[in-house]
N, C-alpha and C positions, 0 to 999 in steps of 0.2 A: 201531372199526369195523375189523377184521381181512383182509387176502388173502392166497391163498398166490399167488405162482407157482414157476415155474424162470427161471434168465438165466444172466449169466455173471461174473465178479470180476474185475476191471484190477486189477492193481496194478500202480505204475512206480514206479521206485526210482530215485530224482534225487538230485542233493548240497543244500546249502542255496547253496553258490557259484552255481550253475545260473543260471543269466540269458537271457529271452528279454524281446527289445527292451528292455531297460532293466530289467525288474524280477524278481523274482526266476522260475526259470522257475516252482513248484510252485504258485505265485500267479494265471501266465498260465495254466494246462492248467487248472482250479479256473474261474477267467474262461469258456472257451470249452467247460467241460460248461456249466456255467451258461447264460449263450445258447444251447446244441443244450438243449438244456432235457431231458438225463439225469436220471435222480432225484434220487440226491446223489452227495456227493463229501465224502472226511474224512481230511487230511491230517495223519501226525504224527511227527513227530521224534524221531531217535534215538537213543541218547547214546554209542555205538559201534555201530563196520559194516568193512568195507572192501567194495572190488567191485577189478574187474576187473586195474585196477593193484596193489594187497592195498596201499595207499599206508590206511593205520589212521585215521582219521574218529573220536576223539570226543571228549567233554566232560572239560575241564579244570578246578579251578578260575582258575587263570591265565592262559589263554589266551582271547584277547580275538577270534582271530575260530575258529575252533572247525574251522568247516562239516561242518556235520553230514549220518548224512545222512537224508533224507526219503524216505518212503514215498503215494503216493497210492493209498487205492480206491475204486473203482468198482462201483458193480451197481446192475443195468441191465437185459433185457429182451438176448437175442439178440441178435437185429437192431437193440436200441439204441448193443448195444458194437461190432456189428459195422459201422455206417455214422461213431461215431466214431473208431475204431482209427485211420483212413488218417493224420484231423489230430492225431494224437498221436502219432502215430508219427514224422512231418518233425518236430517241434517239442523233439525230444529227439532232443539230438544225440551226446551218450552217458549209458547207464546199464544198467538190465534191466525191461522187457516184463513181465506172468506175465498167464494165464486159463488160470481155471479155470468149470465149472462149477459152478451152485448153485440149494439148494433154498431160500428165502426166504422171510420172514412180515414182511408188508407192516400195519403196525400206527399210526393216524393217530385224530382224533381225528373226530367225526362235525361234517358244515357243517353249522352251521349260517344258515338263514335269514337275509338282513339287514334 
């Protein structure tokens, strides 16, 4: 089944070492989004990047703790993203959050009766 819609793309940029109550921040954010029944979220690990402090984070062969950049992408309706944005903002002490309008096509398998 294919459905079309418009909504928002929420991007959350944090570091691998960022924590929320002892667990990785990106994990805590994804779990919170799932509890709030957001359509979906994906976490990407960057190989190199820098932020407001201009400290270069990069994957190197001999680096034991590289603290790589992390990107979380979330797409849902305007209303759903607006509803969870305060929660996400409260969880991100340092980083970057961006919002973009998007048109999307959702592909899903037809639901078969059990």
